[in-house]
Structures are given as structure tokens and as C-alpha cells.
NUMIVEX-678951 format. One record per residue (C-alpha): residue in one letter; x, y, z. Coordinates in Angstrom, 2 decimals. Layout:
! NUMIVEX-678951
   resn        c1        c2        c3
      A         X         Y         Z
...
This chain:
! NUMIVEX-678951
   resn        c1        c2        c3
      M     -0.18     -0.24     -0.12
      R      1.34      3.26     -0.75
      G      1.67      6.36      1.41
      K     -1.10      8.25     -0.11
      D     -3.65      5.18     -0.40
      I     -2.76      6.00      3.79
      I     -3.08      9.28      3.64
      F     -6.19      9.28      2.38
      I     -8.24      6.47      4.29
      V     -6.62      7.96      7.41
      I     -8.10     10.93      6.10
      V    -11.73      9.88      5.39
      F    -11.73      8.50      8.96
      V    -10.80     11.39     10.50
      S    -13.80     13.48      8.24
      F    -16.54     11.22     10.11
      P    -15.72     12.87     13.78
      M    -14.87     16.31     12.13
      Y    -18.25     16.70     10.57
      Y    -20.20     15.69     13.45
      I    -18.31     18.68     15.64
      M    -19.18     20.91     12.47
      I    -23.10     19.87     12.60
      Q    -22.93     20.70     16.33
      N    -20.93     23.85     15.86
      S    -22.04     25.38     12.76
      S    -21.37     28.64     13.50
      N    -17.92     28.14     14.50
      T    -15.64     29.77     11.06
      G    -12.45     27.46     12.20
      I    -14.16     24.31     12.05
      L    -16.26     25.19      9.30
      A    -13.33     26.48      7.01
      L    -11.21     23.02      8.21
      N    -14.40     20.75      6.74
      F    -14.21     22.78      3.46
      V    -10.48     21.80      3.40
      I    -11.05     18.08      4.08
      G    -13.89     18.13      1.34
      I    -11.73     19.54     -1.07
      Y     -9.15     17.38     -0.41
      L    -11.42     13.74     -0.34
      L    -13.14     14.81     -3.55
      V     -9.65     15.54     -5.86
      T     -7.79     12.70     -4.28
      G    -11.36     10.16     -5.25
      S    -11.38     11.72     -8.49
      D     -7.87     10.73     -8.69
      Y     -8.23      7.42     -7.83
      F    -11.83      7.35     -9.66
      V    -10.25      8.10    -12.94
      E     -7.05      5.48    -12.40
      G     -9.66      2.82    -11.71
      A    -12.05      3.71    -14.78
      S     -9.32      4.22    -16.85
      S     -7.66      0.45    -16.10
      I    -11.69     -0.83    -16.37
      A    -12.12      0.96    -19.99
      A     -9.03     -1.13    -20.70
      H    -10.22     -4.59    -19.65
      L    -13.68     -4.77    -20.73
      K    -12.20     -3.18    -24.36
      V    -14.78     -0.41    -23.84
      S    -13.96      3.37    -24.77
      E    -12.83      6.17    -22.44
      H    -15.64      8.15    -23.98
      T    -18.35      5.50    -23.11
      I    -16.72      5.25    -19.42
      G    -16.91      8.67    -18.84
      L    -20.33      8.86    -19.98
      T    -21.98      6.41    -17.78
      I    -19.69      5.41    -14.56
      V    -17.85      8.10    -14.55
      A    -20.95     10.60    -14.85
      L    -23.39      8.60    -12.42
      A    -20.86      8.57     -9.24
      T    -19.76     12.54    -10.11
      S    -23.39     13.48    -10.21
      L    -24.72     11.34     -7.36
      P    -24.33     14.40     -5.14
      E    -26.30     16.65     -7.20
      M    -29.13     13.77     -6.72
      S    -28.81     13.57     -3.05
      V    -29.07     17.65     -2.69
      S    -31.82     17.75     -4.98
      D    -33.98     14.44     -3.76
      I    -33.55     15.63     -0.51
      A    -33.88     19.28     -1.14
      S    -37.15     17.93     -2.84
      F    -38.78     15.65      0.10
      Y    -38.73     18.54      2.52
      G    -39.88     21.07      0.43
      H    -37.43     23.56     -1.33
      P    -38.14     23.59     -4.50
      E    -35.29     26.65     -5.32
      T    -32.66     24.47     -4.04
      S    -33.56     21.58     -5.82
      W    -34.01     23.10     -9.13
      G    -30.17     25.93     -8.18
      N    -28.59     22.73     -7.47
      A    -29.10     20.76    -10.94
      V    -29.76     23.57    -13.22
      G    -26.38     25.36    -11.42
      S    -24.46     22.10    -11.42
      N    -25.07     22.05    -15.22
      I    -24.52     25.66    -15.70
      A    -21.03     25.33    -13.68
      N    -20.24     21.95    -15.19
      I    -19.86     23.94    -18.64
      G    -18.80     27.15    -18.01
      L    -16.37     26.24    -15.32
      V    -15.19     22.61    -15.03
      L    -15.02     21.85    -19.26
      G    -13.90     25.65    -19.77
      I    -10.79     25.14    -17.43
      A    -10.45     22.01    -18.83
      A    -10.24     23.39    -22.20
      I     -7.49     26.04    -21.08
      I     -5.27     23.88    -19.15
      M     -5.28     21.95    -22.69
      P     -7.13     21.68    -25.98
      L     -9.29     18.59    -25.57
      A     -9.68     16.20    -28.30
      L    -13.46     14.53    -29.11
      S    -14.49     11.61    -30.60
      K    -17.70     11.46    -33.65
      Y    -19.71     10.28    -30.57
      V    -19.63     13.71    -28.70
      R    -21.39     15.31    -31.68
      R    -23.85     12.96    -31.17
      D    -24.10     13.06    -27.19
      A    -24.19     16.93    -27.48
      I    -26.97     17.02    -29.67
      T    -28.49     14.78    -27.03
      L    -27.63     17.42    -24.07
      T    -29.16     20.24    -26.31
      L    -32.54     17.97    -26.90
      V    -33.30     16.93    -23.39
      T    -32.17     20.49    -22.14
      G    -34.80     22.39    -24.78
      L    -37.19     19.75    -23.40
      L    -36.50     20.72    -20.02
      L    -37.04     24.23    -20.27
      F    -40.30     23.96    -22.82
      F    -41.33     22.03    -19.71
      V    -40.36     24.75    -17.03
      F    -41.91     27.93    -18.96
      V    -44.56     26.56    -20.32
      F    -46.16     24.84    -16.60
      N    -43.68     27.24    -14.21
      Q    -43.31     23.23    -12.73
      V    -41.90     19.80    -13.28
      T    -44.39     17.90    -12.46
      W    -44.41     13.70    -11.59
      W    -45.40     12.79    -14.82
      M    -42.67     15.02    -16.62
      G    -40.22     13.20    -13.90
      V    -41.22      9.78    -15.52
      V    -40.93     10.88    -19.29
      F    -37.20     11.86    -18.24
      V    -37.05      8.55    -16.68
      V    -38.10      6.41    -19.45
      I    -35.25      9.04    -22.26
      Y    -32.35      8.55    -19.49
      I    -33.31      4.57    -20.04
      I    -33.71      4.93    -23.79
      Y    -30.40      6.89    -23.97
      L    -28.56      3.91    -21.81
      N    -29.47      1.24    -24.68
      D    -28.30      3.29    -27.12
      I    -25.11      3.78    -25.50
      R    -25.10      0.06    -25.00
      G    -26.04     -0.29    -29.01
      R    -22.81      1.32    -30.16
      K    -19.88      0.21    -31.53
      E    -16.88      1.83    -31.11
      E    -13.40      1.77    -32.30
      V    -11.30      1.20    -29.07
      E     -7.35      1.91    -28.76
      E     -5.93     -1.28    -27.23
      I     -4.38     -0.24    -24.16
      N     -2.83     -2.75    -21.42
      P     -4.46     -2.55    -18.53
      D     -1.64     -1.19    -15.94
      K     -3.78     -2.57    -13.00
      S     -5.83     -5.63    -12.53
      M     -9.38     -6.39    -12.72
      V     -9.71     -6.58     -9.15
      L     -7.68     -3.93     -8.10
      S     -9.45     -1.22    -10.76
      V    -12.47     -1.96     -8.65
      I    -11.29     -1.25     -5.66
      Y     -9.72      1.81     -7.02
      T    -12.55      3.05     -8.76
      I    -14.71      2.04     -5.08
      L    -12.10      4.00     -3.21
      G    -12.68      6.93     -5.75
      A    -16.47      6.64     -5.71
      L    -16.07      7.20     -1.87
      G    -14.42      9.83     -1.27
      I    -16.19     12.26     -4.12
      V    -19.50     11.59     -2.65
      W    -18.63     12.26      0.86
      G    -16.00     15.07      0.29
      A    -18.99     16.78     -1.73
      N    -21.16     15.72      1.08
      V    -18.62     17.99      3.82
      L    -17.64     20.40      1.59
      V    -21.08     21.61      0.50
      D    -22.34     21.13      4.01
      S    -19.18     23.67      5.54
      A    -19.72     25.93      2.88
      V    -24.04     26.68      2.99
      D    -23.04     27.04      6.86
      I    -20.62     29.58      5.41
      S    -23.07     31.00      3.27
      R    -25.93     31.17      5.61
      M    -23.71     33.31      8.10
      F    -23.86     36.01      5.78
      G    -27.66     35.57      4.64
      I    -27.45     34.93      1.32
      P    -30.96     34.17     -0.44
      E    -31.52     30.14     -0.65
      I    -31.61     30.23     -4.73
      V    -27.96     32.17     -4.99
      I    -26.73     29.80     -2.30
      A    -28.19     26.74     -4.30
      A    -26.52     28.04     -7.68
      T    -23.26     29.15     -6.41
      A    -22.49     27.16     -3.21
      I    -24.73     24.10     -3.29
      A    -24.34     23.92     -6.97
      V    -20.65     24.17     -7.51
      G    -19.50     22.39     -4.14
      T    -21.70     19.38     -6.36
      S    -19.61     20.13     -9.21
      L    -16.57     19.79     -7.58
      P    -16.42     15.93     -8.22
      E    -16.54     16.54    -12.38
      L    -13.93     19.45    -12.14
      A    -11.86     17.00    -10.14
      T    -12.22     14.25    -12.14
      T    -12.38     16.03    -15.69
      V     -9.49     18.20    -14.27
      S     -7.07     14.97    -13.38
      A     -8.34     13.18    -17.08
      T     -7.45     15.88    -18.57
      I     -3.82     16.27    -17.12
      K     -3.62     12.66    -18.21
      K     -4.29     12.99    -21.49
      K     -7.55     10.80    -20.38
      H    -10.16     13.28    -22.99
      G    -12.91     11.05    -23.41
      I    -13.34     10.82    -19.81
      A    -12.66     14.69    -19.46
      V    -15.39     15.57    -22.05
      G    -17.48     12.38    -21.65
      N    -18.15     12.93    -17.84
      I    -19.04     16.68    -18.39
      I    -21.83     15.83    -20.84
      G    -22.67     12.62    -19.88
      S    -23.40     14.39    -15.92
      N    -25.64     16.75    -17.49
      I    -27.58     14.21    -19.29
      F    -27.89     12.58    -15.95
      N    -28.28     15.86    -13.72
      T    -31.65     16.79    -16.49
      L    -33.23     13.73    -16.94
      I    -32.17     12.01    -13.54
      V    -31.70     14.28    -10.98
      V    -34.25     16.66    -11.95
      G    -36.73     13.92    -12.63
      S    -36.39     11.80     -9.75
      A    -37.02     15.05     -7.64
      A    -39.93     15.54     -9.25
      L    -41.02     12.16     -8.69
      I    -40.41     12.70     -4.99
      K    -42.34     16.24     -5.22
      P    -43.55     18.55     -8.38
      I    -40.60     21.09     -8.23
      K    -42.60     24.19     -8.54
      L    -40.53     27.76     -9.26
      Q    -41.10     31.50     -9.39
      A    -40.31     33.20    -12.49
      S    -37.54     35.44    -10.97
      S    -35.56     32.08     -9.77
      L    -36.27     30.38    -13.25
      L    -35.41     32.68    -15.98
      L    -31.94     33.89    -15.09
      T    -30.81     30.35    -14.21
      S    -32.42     29.00    -17.45
      S    -30.99     31.41    -20.33
      F    -27.89     30.78    -18.84
      L    -28.40     26.81    -19.05
      A    -29.72     27.31    -23.06
      I    -26.92     29.87    -23.79
      L    -23.74     27.46    -22.08
      T    -25.26     24.06    -23.43
      L    -25.87     25.43    -27.14
      M    -22.15     26.79    -27.00
      V    -21.09     22.96    -25.85
      F    -23.08     22.50    -29.20
      V    -22.18     24.73    -31.50
      F    -18.02     24.10    -30.10
      A    -18.62     19.57    -30.24
      M    -19.31     19.90    -33.92
      R    -15.77     20.52    -34.52
      K    -12.45     17.84    -33.99
      K    -11.68     19.89    -30.52
      I    -12.43     22.49    -27.86
      S     -9.55     24.96    -28.25
      K     -8.13     26.99    -24.88
      I     -9.67     29.91    -26.54
      E    -13.62     28.19    -26.33
      G    -12.48     27.27    -22.83
      I    -12.18     31.15    -21.76
      A    -15.22     31.50    -23.51
      F    -16.83     29.55    -21.04
      L    -15.23     30.95    -18.41
      V    -16.00     34.05    -19.07
      T    -19.58     33.27    -19.48
      Y    -19.54     31.58    -15.99
      G    -18.70     34.61    -14.81
      I    -21.12     37.00    -16.80
      F    -23.80     34.44    -14.65
      L    -22.02     34.86    -11.35
      F    -22.51     38.66    -12.03
      F    -25.93     38.98    -12.82
      L    -26.80     36.33     -9.93
      V    -25.42     37.97     -7.06
      I    -26.40     42.05     -7.86
């Protein structure tokens, strides 16, 4: 066992009592800040493990990295969004449920994909175009529903879940050309790395989000702003850490597939499952800004994906658009 592995396991165990102490002392800035740092460490390190494990599994199964990014990685990095939105819906906080899911999609494209492209131009496979079209269509369907009905109802949730099942079936039926790569780990060790990484990602996001929300509330920030910024960025940190890690390792299929897959999952399953629990009724003021920037950034992905790569200039465009969104949100 490597020294890095031991440190990771120790911090995981330490994080549980520290989280409990934070719950009991939610107004203590020092404890909140310490949990914030622990959450970041667990996310970043967990993502590193996850990318290593997922890449090795792809090599063993002769499955493309893009498909792994769309499915396994996207699911694991979207678990925080799903848990936050479902819990918020259950307790009757529709703005938190909506703001978290949509804000995470905005952050995934504007912040995560933007940073990844600035680090290194992202090469795109032919299936990215197809998945970008799928993302654009399901985002358009979501925005159509909320603008016409001002809510996401249970039957819309059913529609979203069914669409996601059809989408998974489409992925399963693909015949992609897979580069021959020799796995650097056994299948058992690859699975262990993937599970450890997923645990680190999900638990780290939980610690980070709770500490960030408590810090934000100390300053009296409105719920929709907290949801679309602190919570959304917090639950998008798994995507950020995983995508950046995959980009640095030149696993572009995982990097881009993770973002597109996560946004499709957030739109269809995160919003869909929250609506099945309780209808998400929205105020016009909460809907207009988030929906507008979600539409703009999704269309940018669609346009950029029609080419063979996402360049650094396009990465800067994503970040600038995200910065404008934050500016309008907080003023």
C-alpha cells in the first residue's frame, strides 16, 4: 500500500468525527473552514483514484474511455447532485432542488469544461457530437416544460427517466473503435480504486457542500443564490476534479464524456427523481436567469462539439460566460 493510500484512508476516517463536530458547531468559522479543506482533499484525491480505476476498467473491458465517462464516471460524479436535489425536494425546498441541478449543469460547462480546455485543448470523438445533440434536446425539453407549466411535475419526471433509459440503451448498442491499451492494474484492483474514488468523491462533496452552505448562511445569502453557487459549485467539484485529472492524464474521452454525461444525468435523473418525490414549483425570478444561462452554455457546447476539439479560446469563452452568470446572480 502506497503512502498516498494510507493518508487518504486516514483522512476519510478523521472526516467523520470532524463532520459531526461541525454539525454541533455550525457557527464556528474555524471548524467550518477545516471541513471545507477536508472536503476538497477528499474530492480531489478521490477523483484521482476514480479516473485511474475507470480507465483501467475501460482497458480490461475493451470499452472506450468516452463511454466510461458518459456512464460510470458521470453517474458517480452526479451522485452529490442527486442526493441534494432529492433531499431538498422531499423537505419542500424547490428552489434549492432546481438551483442545485441547473446550477451544477451551468458550472459543469462554464467552469469545469472551461478550465479543462484552458489546461489542454480537448480532442473530441465522433460520438461527442451525438451526445452533445442529446444534451441539447433534453435541455430544451426541460426548459420547454418549466416555461410552459412553471413547474416540473411527476409525469414530467417519468418522461425524463424513460428518456434516460432509452439513452443508456443507445450507448450500449454502440460499436466504437477502441484503442488497444494494456491495463496497468488487475481488474480487482481497478474496481477497488474506482469504489474508493467514488466514496471519496461523494463523501467529500457532502462535507464540502454542508460547510459551504453554513458559511454562506452566516452572511444571509438568499436560498436560490446559495443553491446556484455554493451548493451547485460544491456538487460540481467531483466533475471538476475528475475532469481536470482526466485532462492532465490526456484521458480526453473521460474528461468530455464526464461533463456531457453528468449534464444529461442531472437533467433527466436528478431533476426527474426530485419531481417524482414532489413537484418542483418555481417562481419566475428564480427561473429566468438560471434557464437563460443554461440554454446559452448548452448551445455553446453543441456548437463547439461539432468540431474535432475544444480549444483554449473556447475554454476562455466558457469561463467568461460563467463569470457573467455569477455577476447577474449575486447583484
